[in-house]
N, C-alpha and C positions, 0 to 999 in steps of 0.2 A: 500495499501499499502506499501510495505517496501522497503525503501531506499536504499540496496547494493551500490551505489557507492559513499556512504558517509558512516562516523564515525566523531562524535562531542567529544573531550578527553580534559578534564581537568588537569592539572600539579600541583598537591599540593604536599607539604611538607615545612615544618621549617624552620624560616631563614638559608640562606649560604648553604643548600644540596645541590646542583646546577639547581636549577629549568629553571637558563636561559640559562646555559654552553650549557642544555642537548636538551631543543630546538633548540640555536645556528648549533649544531650536526646534528637534526634533517631536518631544512634547508638546510642542505647544501648536504645532502644524500639524501633528498626529490624534488632533479629538479629544490627550488627556486632560484638560481643562475644559473648566464654563466659561461663558461668554463675558467678559470680564473682571472675571476671577483675578484676585493681587496672588500674585506671584513674585520668587524671590531668584534671585541670579544663584548661575549653580545649586539648585533642586539636590541634585545627590549625593553635594558633601554634607551629609546630614550629620555628622560627625561634627561636634563645635572645634576641633584642633585640625581638620582638613578646611573647614571656612575660613577660618585666618590663617591662616600657612598657603590655604591657595591652592593647596595640592589632592590629591585624591588617595586615597592609604588601601579603604579595603573593596571589594570588585562588588559592585550593587546590579541587582536586574532590576530590569523596564518594562512594558512594549507599550507602542503605540496601535491604532488599525491603519492600514491605505486599502484603498479601494475593498475593500472587505476583507484579508489577509492583515493578519495580527504576527508584527516584529516584533519577536523577543529580540532587546537592547542587551548587556553587556557592558557596562561603561569599567574599566577597567584603571589598575593606578600609572603611573608612569616609571617613576622613579622603581631601579632596581634591587633597592633595599627590599619593593615591595614584589619582587618576581615569583616566586611562588604565590601568588594569587592569580597573577597570567597565564601564569605553567599551566594548570589547572582546568582553570576557569575556560579554556582554546578547549575542555573534553566537551563543553555543551554549547557545543555551535558547528555550523556548515559554513562561517569563512565568516569574514573578519574586514573590520573599514580602515583600513590604513594609514590612519593622518599623520600628514610633513605640513612641517610652519613656512608659508612660502619665505621666509626669508633666511631660516637656521637651516631650513633643507634635513638633511639624514645625517641624524645624530646616533650618538654611540647605543639610546637604549633602539631608539626603532631597529635599530641592525639586531638585537636578541631580541624583541619581541616578532620580527617577521620573520625572522629563523626558525623558535618556535611555530608562529603558523604552521609555515612552509610544511614544517619537518610532520606532522598533520597531514598533511594535504589537501587547505584549506583554500577555497579563495578568496582571491584579494580583491576589495575593491580600494583604489590608492585617492585619495581624497589632500588634494591641496590645498591647506589651509589656510584664515590669515592672509587671503591674496586681498585684502584691502590695505595692507599697510604697507605705510611709504618707502620703505629698503625691502620688499616685495622685488626677489629675483628670479618669479615663474619659471621660467624656461627652463635657466641652470639646477631647480631644483627638480626638475621634470629627468635633467641627465639624471645628476644622484642616484634620484630613487633606482632608473632602468641599471645604472652600473651598479648600483648594490645589490638587484636585485637578477645580474646574473652572476655578482662575486657569491649569492647565494645556491649557487645550479642550475635557479628557474627551468623549470618546464618551459615550453612553447609558448600553453595555456598560459602561464602565470606572468611573462614577459606582455601578452594580449592582455592583458586588466586590464578592465575601465579606469581612466580618471578623470577624475570631476576637479572641480575647481569653487570652492567653501568661503565664503566669511561669516564662522558661526553664530558672530554677534551680531549683527543683523537678518541672520539664518536666509543664508538665500548661495543656493550652486545653482554651477551652469557646465557644460560641458568642453565650451571654448575657454579660455583664458582671458579673453579678447571680446565677450558675449558678460555683460555682468545678472548674476541674477533676481532674478525677480523671489523665487521662493524658494523651498528644500526638493519640489514636488524630482526633478531631475536623481536628484541622489534617492529617495523612494520608490521610485522608479527601476533604478539602478539596481539596487537589489533585490524585488522582484524578479524581473528577467536573470538574476545574473550569480545571485548566492542559492548553491540548492535545494529543494525543501525536503526536510525530513522524510526518511524511508522505512519503514519496517515491518514487519506481522503483527497484527495487532489480537490474532487469534492464537499469537500466542503463547509460552508460560513467559511473566514479569525477568523482565534484565532489567536495571535502572545502579548507573554510578553516581556516587554520590561525589559531588566535586569543591560543596563545599558547604560548612556549619553555623549557623545561627544561634544565638540561645539567648533562650527567655528563662528568668526567675519562677514564671507561674509552670510551664511545661515542659521546664528540661530541655537540649540537646533537640533543635529542628534543623536535618536536614535536608540538604536542595539537589536536586538534583535532575537529569533529559532521562524521558524511559525513550531507552533505547530500542525493546520489547515489551509486547504486549499489554497488558495492559495495569492501572493499580487505582484502588477506589477503599473508600472508609471503611475499617477493619477489619482490613486484609490482613491474613495472614501470611509472616514474613519470611524466608533465614536472608542470615547475612555472612556474606563471606568476605576474604580480602587473596585478591592478586600476588599481593607480595610476601603473605605470609597464607602458605597454603595449609597445614601441616595444623593449626590453629582449631581448635573445634568451634563448629557452626555454633551460632545465632538467631535464637528467633524471639520475632517481635510482632507487633499488632498494630497497623497505622493508625493514632488516632486523630487524628487534623490531618486536611490536604490540600493544600492553598495551590494556587495558581499566582503567578504577577498582573495585573493590571493596568496601565497606568504609572502613577505613584502606593498603589495599594494592594496589600496584598488580600483572593477574593475566596473562597470556602466553598471550593466543589465537594461531590463524589465523588467522580471518577476522572483520571486521563488518561491518555492513551500514546499511541508515538509521538515522538518529536514533543512534546509537552515537557516543560521546563515547571518543577514542580519542587514544593515547599511540604515537609511532610512533622508530620510529631509523634512520637509511642516508642520507638525504637532508643532504649536511653546511653546505651553505649556506641550509639550509632558516629564510624568520625568518616575526616575525608579519605577517599580513596577502599573504603564499603565499597559491594554490590548487594541488591535485591533480587533475589528469589525470590522463587516460586517456594511452597514452604518445601526444602526436604531434600531440595533441589541447590547443585553447590558451582557454577558458571561461571565466575567474577571474570570482571573486565579487567586490561590492565589498566590500570592508572602513573602518570608520571610522576617519574620518582624525583622529586623537587629536589634539589640544588642544596651541599649543605653550608650553614651557617660557619661565617670565615672569621667572625669578631668573637669575643667572648669577654664577659663581663659580671662581676659578683655583685650581687643584692644580697645585702645584709640588714637584722635593724639598728636603729637606730641609737646606739648607745652616748650619745653629748649630754651634756648638759641640761638641753634646752629641745629636750626626751621627752614627748606624750605633753607638749603644750599646746601643740598646735594639731595635731592631728587625731585622725579618730578610730581609724584602726594603728597596730605600732608593734604588735607582737610576731612573732615568730609565724603560727601558727598560719596568722589572718595573713599575711606577706605569700606564704607558702603556697595557700588557700589560692589565694588573688592568681600565684605565677601557673598555676598546674591547670584553672578554669584558664586562662587565653593557651593555653595546650591545646583549648578545643577548637579552638577558633582557626589561629595561626602555624600552619604546619611548617613553616620556617622556624618556627623556633626551639630552640631545646632547654631543657632545665634541667639541671641536676644536683646534690645534695652537695654544701664548700664541705668545705676542711672544720669549720664548727658546726654547731648544731642553729646558733641562728644568720645560719648564712648562705644563699643557695647561689651557684652557676648556671648565667645568661647567655647561652651563645643564641648569636644572633646573624644579621647577611648584610649590618652594617650601623652606622652610628647613627645613623636618622630612623633606624628600625627599632632601634634599643632605647633610642630618648623618646622616638612617643610613647612607646610602651611606660617609661621614669612617667611621664608627665600627665597619662591617663590615669597611673595609680594615684597620682601625685592629688589630679584634680575630684577621685572616688575618697579622697581622705587620708590616704594611707604614708605613711611616713617611712624613711627609708633611708639608707647609706650603699650612695655606687660607689666603687674602684674604677679607676682607669680601664680602657678599653683594653683584650690581649688580642693577637690574632693568635688561630688554633691554627697550628705545624700538624704538617704531614708527613709521614716516612713512608719514600717510596722509592723502591727498590735500593735501601737501607742507607739512602740519602735524606738528611732532615730538608723535608719542602716548602714553603709561607706560599699564601694568597699573595698573589697579582693584581693589579688592577689597572683597567686602560684608563689616563683619564682626557679625558676631551677639554681643551680652556680654548677658551672667547674673549681675547680681552685688546682693547683698543694700542696701538701701535705704541705709543710708548711708556706703555709697562711690562712689553716684550721682557727687556732687559732681565729687571729683578727679578719675573715669574719666573724666568729659567734657569735663574745661576740656584735660588733657592732652590728647585726641582732637581735639576744637577748633585746638589750636595748632599736632596736623600735619596739615591741612588737611583734618580729616575735616568731611562730610556728614553730618550728621542726617536718618536717614529714616524712627523711627519710636523711642516710648517705650508699655514696653506695662507695669501692676503686676501679678506675678503673685504673690498673697498678704506675705511680706516680704522678695519680690524686685523686681527690675527688671530689663524685658526693653527690651536698647537697637540698634539699627539703624541701623550710617553707612556709610554708602559712602566710601574710602579710601584714596589712591594708597600700593600694595604697599610701596616706598619708605619710606614713614612708617612701618609697623608695626614694618621690622629696628629691634631692640634697644628696642621696646618692651613685649613679654609681660614680665622679669623687675621692671619698672616695675606695670605692673597686680599683678601676682599680691600685691604687695607694699602700691598702693596697698585691694585689696580681702580684705589679713592671707589671702591665699589661696582665700578663697571663692566667685575670679569662673569664671568658662568663659569661655574666648573662641573663637568657629572663626570661622572666615574660607572665603572662596566665593572668584574667580578673575571677577570681571561683567565689562567690559569694557576695550576700552581711551579711553580721553580725552586731548582736548589735555593739555600740563604744565605744572603746576599751580604750577608756580616753588617758588622756592630755600626748606629747612626746615632749621630745628636739628633737630637729635632728639638731641642725645647732651652735656651742660653739663657734664660732667664732665673732666677730664684721665688723665697717666696716673704714678705711683711707674716710672722706670726704672733697678734696679741699671745703677750707674758700673765695679763693678770685678767679673772673673772670682772667685769660691772658695764657700764653702758659708757662707748666712745664722747669727749669730751670736745669740743673747740678748741681747747689749749694742748692735748696730745696729738690730735688728728697736725695742728697747724707743725708741730716740734719733729711730727712724722712722714711728713710731705717730700720732706728733702729726700729720706730713704730711699724713693718710687714713687711707683701709680697707686693709690689708695680703693678700694673698693666700695668701701663703707662711710655712712654718712655719721653726720652728729648724733647723738642720741642711738647710735644700734645698739642692740646691746651684743656684747659679745661674751667668750671667753679660752679659755687658757687652751693652744694651739687650734683657733681658728685664724684663719686664713684670712689679714685682710688690708692688703696688699699686693703689689709683685714689687720685684729689685731685679735691676736694672741686670747685676752682675749674678754669676751663678751658684749663689750662697742663699741660704736663708737664715733670716737677720728674725730673732724677740723682741720685741718693744711694747712697750705699757702706752694703746693710745688710749685706756681711761685717768691719765692722769692730771691733776687737779692744778692750777696757777695758787699757790700759794698765799695766804695777805699779810703785806708787811706794811709799817707802818710810814713809807719809801710813797711820797705822790709827788712821780717826775712827769714831763712833759715827754704822751706821749705813753705813758706808761700804760693805759685804759685803751686804746687804741685798739681797733677794729680788726683780728685775723681775717688774713683772707682766706680761706679755703678756694685748692681747687676743686672741681667737680670730680664725684668718684665715678671709677668703671664700676658700668652695673651692667654685671654676664646672665647670658640666658643658658637654659639648659646646655642647646650645644653648643657653646661657647666655653663652660662651665668640665662640662666632656671634654674639651680638644684641649683645656691648658692644664688640666690635670698632671699629679708626678706620681710617678709610681708606692712613692711613700703619701700619700695626698688622698683623703676620699673628697664625697660631693653629701653633703646631710640636706636631704630633698626633705620639705612640708607641704601640706597643702597652700603653705603663706611663704615662704620663704627657701631660698636656695644657696646655702651656707659650703663655705668654703673651708677643709680643715685638714689637719693630719693625724692622721693613723692612732699615733699615741699621742695625746694633749698634753701631760706631763714635760713641760721646758725639759727638765735632768731628764729623767728616763729618754725622751729622743734622743740627745746630744749623746747620751754612753752608746745608742743604739746604732748612730752611725759612726759613732767612733769605732765599737766594732764592725762594721761593714768594711771602715779602711784598711784594716791589717790586716 
């Protein structure tokens, strides 16, 4: 049976090439809203962090109707750190819309997602987006996309993929770069004509691959997947198996509730058949990669093995003097439960117990992947301490190998010298350098560990105008030691509140991180020392009152504004012997050993 009334398609692209904005336009023109209904931009980015940062973290499903055909659309993340989402979502669709920015062209993540789609044999619709940009270079970008397809050994059919020219924000599409579009009809028509309809046998036994997991406190885990064969109904008994775990004991379950996506809503249905993307509850232990079959049948579908994590951080209980003052969840049991609950939704994450009962090793795909988990937890009321990220090494043929990233950099011409100098010092190998207008695009291959702490330097060197994207490339033999931090820390030697007098006397030593009346404790990092050494100082010092009354004795003290770190900047900054104290209201930097005397003794031992 061929479902002519249905199409399943995913939108894939590099970061910030306009996927979510294009989905907005498709929803508006596909009848998902009532007439005159108030709408928000980037409606698919429902998570608060997604809306703030302007990025998509979780893949999301929606559906529109056009000419009697239901089009299931999946909006996917663009960041390499969330590549696990893209890999598994592609199993639910029959084709993809590849979005490419008309100015930036084909970028590293464009290659990554396109490669995944081509390996599954999906049909591709190429959409050159943002054609209204003043710096758009549409014809060059068309050539770049064709070169990329040839690089990835595309078939003749894939090289003949239809190409459209869109402006996602205006909601227009056209078949030619010279023709301004009026609406998205060309895109809808191309989806209907080019993306294959789902096929399968509705009368055979059930086969459904779980590609995504949602979690609801009332019903527990909700599986999301596409019906590959047969049909699924409420109250139906099913057996659960897994392709990568064939010897596991077969589990049985009953479907309690069944939903399909329509517009932005989950609509309850009694039954779904071949090609339908459904959400179901009732299978408690369901996980990503599981297959639902008819009772007693074991026919698991092959599932994409998600790439292993490359970075690891230690999350531990907050043991600072300020612990428990701002957070709701502070114990190791609560942190453990929250981390293991995250594993239900995030297949790219790994959580293991740490060296102590109060710590956990959390491995992910990159700094952003881990920082968003920390940010989500602090907003939920958790308090914890986080260590410096460490890369995960692999032993390959008896050689210690480390993860290496492909770094793509787009910078103004005047910043090229500073960027090349810094990256070369961090063991980077220059692959390519091309001039595009008054900017230069540089590609490097460099160890993941050498990139930790570089982003803030990069923004300073490029005056905030540089764009840097990284993508995991391979594991290569360890490239040797490298110094990545050339500054020390200014550390509070007393507990109390910072005074203007104490800060005024301390700011000559380096840049301060705190302002007046900020509560501090012994061992808390209050500033950055320009030399590679740590200095303990008293920022709580009061001015002693005397009987001396000289001219200018009580003049106002002029303080330099403090540097306030975001969570990512804090992760970039901290050294091996430092931690980030994360609470719902504060981000503090501290030493692992808070007591000044004990810390100096530990440092002296290391130097021996």
